[in-house]
NUNUPA-454864 format. One record per residue (C-alpha): x, y negated, z negated; residue number from 1. Coordinates in nm, 4 decimals, m for minus. Example, Ala and Ser with C-alpha at 12.3 -4.5 7.8 and 13.67 -1.06 7.14 Angstrom:
2
- 1.2300_0.4500_m0.7800_1
- 1.3670_0.1060_m0.7140_2
//
This chain:
119
- m6.3268_4.4680_7.2564_1
- m6.4175_4.1140_7.3445_2
- m6.2263_3.7908_7.3883_3
- m6.2708_3.6692_7.0284_4
- m6.1564_4.0005_6.8787_5
- m5.8530_4.0007_7.1061_6
- m5.7663_3.6433_7.0101_7
- m5.7958_3.7315_6.6403_8
- m5.5649_4.0321_6.6832_9
- m5.3062_3.8365_6.8793_10
- m5.3213_3.5475_6.6319_11
- m5.2659_3.7887_6.3440_12
- m4.9546_3.9253_6.5157_13
- m4.8247_3.5791_6.6088_14
- m4.6309_3.5397_6.2849_15
- m4.2916_3.7026_6.2173_16
- m4.3725_3.8700_5.8831_17
- m4.7032_4.0099_6.0077_18
- m4.5453_4.1347_6.3290_19
- m4.2647_4.3067_6.1326_20
- m4.5230_4.4564_5.8975_21
- m4.7349_4.5830_6.1855_22
- m4.4356_4.7394_6.3609_23
- m4.3222_4.9019_6.0361_24
- m4.6680_5.0500_5.9861_25
- m4.6641_5.1835_6.3429_26
- m4.3332_5.3555_6.2645_27
- m4.4852_5.5089_5.9521_28
- m4.7988_5.6509_6.1127_29
- m4.9842_5.8549_6.0032_30
- m4.8565_5.8504_5.6430_31
- m4.8980_5.4776_5.5895_32
- m4.7098_5.2635_5.3385_33
- m4.8092_5.1388_4.9923_34
- m4.8507_4.7613_4.9739_35
- m4.5695_4.7174_4.7209_36
- m4.3268_4.9148_4.9346_37
- m4.4243_4.7085_5.2401_38
- m4.3395_4.3907_5.0490_39
- m4.0033_4.5372_4.9489_40
- m3.9218_4.6638_5.2994_41
- m4.0127_4.3346_5.4658_42
- m3.8477_4.1410_5.1804_43
- m4.1366_3.9154_5.0831_44
- m4.3109_3.8638_4.7472_45
- m4.6072_4.0951_4.6850_46
- m4.8594_3.8110_4.6802_47
- m4.7285_3.6889_5.0171_48
- m4.7555_4.0414_5.1588_49
- m5.1131_4.0627_5.0291_50
- m5.2038_3.7491_5.2241_51
- m5.0426_3.8870_5.5405_52
- m5.2170_4.2232_5.4994_53
- m5.5480_4.0433_5.4542_54
- m5.4962_3.8621_5.7854_55
- m5.4046_4.1862_5.9650_56
- m5.7049_4.3602_5.8051_57
- m5.9467_4.0842_5.9055_58
- m5.8225_4.1221_6.2633_59
- m5.8937_4.4948_6.2398_60
- m5.5324_4.5949_6.3000_61
- m5.4658_4.7588_5.9635_62
- m5.6708_4.9147_5.6886_63
- m5.5996_4.9929_5.3274_64
- m5.7047_5.2982_5.1312_65
- m5.6821_5.3162_4.7547_66
- m5.4895_5.6163_4.6278_67
- m5.4628_5.6173_4.2516_68
- m5.3038_5.2826_4.1598_69
- m5.1731_5.2045_4.5080_70
- m5.3282_5.0847_4.8293_71
- m5.1865_5.2674_5.1297_72
- m5.1917_5.0652_5.4514_73
- m5.2143_5.2160_5.7974_74
- m5.2347_5.0751_6.1475_75
- m5.5591_5.1123_6.3370_76
- m5.4043_5.2437_6.6587_77
- m5.7437_5.2680_6.8291_78
- m5.8023_4.8977_6.7690_79
- m5.4542_4.8104_6.8932_80
- m5.5107_5.0250_7.2032_81
- m5.8368_4.8393_7.2655_82
- m5.6516_4.5058_7.2512_83
- m5.3931_4.6297_7.5018_84
- m5.6608_4.7704_7.7323_85
- m5.8502_4.4392_7.7178_86
- m5.5334_4.2523_7.8159_87
- m5.4460_4.4911_8.0983_88
- m5.7937_4.5800_8.2192_89
- m5.7622_4.3890_8.5440_90
- m5.3884_4.4451_8.5775_91
- m5.2403_4.3173_8.9016_92
- m5.5786_4.2898_9.0751_93
- m5.5864_4.6647_9.1258_94
- m5.2582_4.6689_9.3190_95
- m5.1007_4.9905_9.1901_96
- m4.7526_4.9031_9.3150_97
- m4.7500_4.5937_9.0918_98
- m4.8817_4.7836_8.7879_99
- m4.6463_5.0814_8.8089_100
- m4.3476_4.9149_8.6324_101
- m4.5725_4.7939_8.3517_102
- m4.7319_5.1358_8.3055_103
- m4.3876_5.2963_8.3061_104
- m4.2694_5.0580_8.0317_105
- m4.5792_5.1333_7.8256_106
- m4.5360_5.5100_7.8521_107
- m4.4325_5.6339_7.5069_108
- m4.0874_5.7746_7.4540_109
- m4.2382_6.0789_7.2833_110
- m4.4400_6.3503_7.4506_111
- m4.7880_6.3038_7.2944_112
- m4.8568_6.6767_7.3360_113
- m4.5880_6.7683_7.0846_114
- m4.6539_6.7247_6.7130_115
- m4.3064_6.6163_6.6068_116
- m4.0348_6.4879_6.8314_117
- m3.7691_6.2274_6.7701_118
- m3.8019_5.9231_6.9954_119
//
Protein backbone atom coordinates (compact mmCIF):
# COMPACT_ATOMS: atom_id res chain seq x y z
CA UNK A 1 0.00 0.00 0.00
CA UNK A 2 1.32 3.41 -0.86
CA UNK A 3 0.19 6.97 -0.22
CA UNK A 4 -1.76 7.35 -3.49
CA UNK A 5 -3.66 4.08 -3.00
CA UNK A 6 -4.52 5.08 0.55
CA UNK A 7 -5.74 8.50 -0.59
CA UNK A 8 -7.91 6.87 -3.27
CA UNK A 9 -9.45 4.49 -0.72
CA UNK A 10 -10.13 7.24 1.80
CA UNK A 11 -11.56 9.51 -0.90
CA UNK A 12 -13.88 6.72 -2.04
CA UNK A 13 -15.18 6.32 1.51
CA UNK A 14 -15.52 10.08 2.07
CA UNK A 15 -19.08 10.18 0.76
CA UNK A 16 -22.14 9.11 2.79
CA UNK A 17 -23.69 6.69 0.27
CA UNK A 18 -20.38 4.98 -0.47
CA UNK A 19 -19.55 4.70 3.21
CA UNK A 20 -22.99 3.18 3.95
CA UNK A 21 -22.55 0.80 1.02
CA UNK A 22 -19.09 -0.25 2.19
CA UNK A 23 -20.28 -0.86 5.75
CA UNK A 24 -23.27 -2.85 4.48
CA UNK A 25 -20.97 -5.02 2.38
CA UNK A 26 -18.72 -5.60 5.40
CA UNK A 27 -21.79 -6.79 7.32
CA UNK A 28 -22.66 -9.16 4.49
CA UNK A 29 -19.25 -10.80 4.12
CA UNK A 30 -18.57 -13.32 2.72
CA UNK A 31 -21.86 -13.74 0.83
CA UNK A 32 -21.83 -10.34 -0.83
CA UNK A 33 -24.85 -8.41 -2.10
CA UNK A 34 -26.29 -8.07 -5.61
CA UNK A 35 -26.03 -4.55 -7.02
CA UNK A 36 -29.80 -4.10 -7.28
CA UNK A 37 -30.32 -5.14 -3.67
CA UNK A 38 -27.57 -2.73 -2.56
CA UNK A 39 -29.40 0.11 -4.31
CA UNK A 40 -32.64 -0.87 -2.58
CA UNK A 41 -31.03 -1.26 0.85
CA UNK A 42 -29.21 2.07 0.64
CA UNK A 43 -32.28 3.68 -0.98
CA UNK A 44 -30.65 5.13 -4.08
CA UNK A 45 -31.47 4.65 -7.78
CA UNK A 46 -29.64 1.75 -9.45
CA UNK A 47 -27.69 4.01 -11.80
CA UNK A 48 -26.51 6.09 -8.83
CA UNK A 49 -25.45 2.92 -7.00
CA UNK A 50 -23.55 1.80 -10.10
CA UNK A 51 -21.55 5.03 -10.06
CA UNK A 52 -20.77 4.62 -6.35
CA UNK A 53 -19.75 0.98 -6.83
CA UNK A 54 -17.48 2.01 -9.69
CA UNK A 55 -15.72 4.50 -7.40
CA UNK A 56 -15.32 1.90 -4.64
CA UNK A 57 -14.08 -0.65 -7.20
CA UNK A 58 -11.53 1.76 -8.69
CA UNK A 59 -10.19 2.33 -5.17
CA UNK A 60 -9.86 -1.44 -4.79
CA UNK A 61 -12.25 -1.62 -1.85
CA UNK A 62 -14.96 -3.73 -3.49
CA UNK A 63 -15.18 -6.15 -6.37
CA UNK A 64 -18.06 -7.48 -8.39
CA UNK A 65 -18.57 -11.00 -9.67
CA UNK A 66 -21.17 -11.86 -12.27
CA UNK A 67 -23.51 -14.65 -11.22
CA UNK A 68 -26.13 -15.34 -13.84
CA UNK A 69 -27.88 -12.00 -14.44
CA UNK A 70 -26.63 -10.33 -11.26
CA UNK A 71 -23.36 -8.83 -10.16
CA UNK A 72 -22.54 -9.74 -6.57
CA UNK A 73 -20.40 -7.18 -4.77
CA UNK A 74 -18.03 -7.99 -1.94
CA UNK A 75 -15.59 -5.99 0.15
CA UNK A 76 -11.90 -6.58 -0.35
CA UNK A 77 -11.04 -6.93 3.34
CA UNK A 78 -7.35 -7.46 2.58
CA UNK A 79 -7.22 -4.12 0.78
CA UNK A 80 -9.07 -2.39 3.61
CA UNK A 81 -6.68 -3.96 6.13
CA UNK A 82 -3.76 -2.65 4.08
CA UNK A 83 -5.21 0.88 4.22
CA UNK A 84 -5.60 0.65 8.00
CA UNK A 85 -2.09 -0.75 8.44
CA UNK A 86 -0.68 2.06 6.28
CA UNK A 87 -2.44 4.64 8.45
CA UNK A 88 -1.33 3.05 11.72
CA UNK A 89 2.09 1.79 10.71
CA UNK A 90 3.97 4.32 12.80
CA UNK A 91 1.31 4.54 15.50
CA UNK A 92 2.29 6.68 18.47
CA UNK A 93 6.00 6.66 17.60
CA UNK A 94 6.32 3.13 18.93
CA UNK A 95 5.05 4.07 22.40
CA UNK A 96 2.96 1.02 23.28
CA UNK A 97 1.11 2.75 26.11
CA UNK A 98 -0.29 5.30 23.64
CA UNK A 99 -1.27 2.63 21.09
CA UNK A 100 -2.98 0.24 23.50
CA UNK A 101 -6.38 2.05 23.58
CA UNK A 102 -6.44 2.25 19.79
CA UNK A 103 -5.58 -1.43 19.39
CA UNK A 104 -8.23 -2.34 21.95
CA UNK A 105 -10.86 -0.36 20.00
CA UNK A 106 -9.83 -2.06 16.77
CA UNK A 107 -10.05 -5.56 18.24
CA UNK A 108 -13.09 -7.23 16.66
CA UNK A 109 -16.09 -8.05 18.77
CA UNK A 110 -16.09 -11.59 17.40
CA UNK A 111 -13.51 -14.26 18.12
CA UNK A 112 -11.84 -14.76 14.69
CA UNK A 113 -11.11 -18.39 15.58
CA UNK A 114 -14.80 -19.27 15.62
CA UNK A 115 -16.68 -19.70 12.35
CA UNK A 116 -20.01 -18.22 13.41
CA UNK A 117 -20.62 -16.04 16.40
CA UNK A 118 -23.00 -13.16 16.88
CA UNK A 119 -21.25 -9.85 17.53
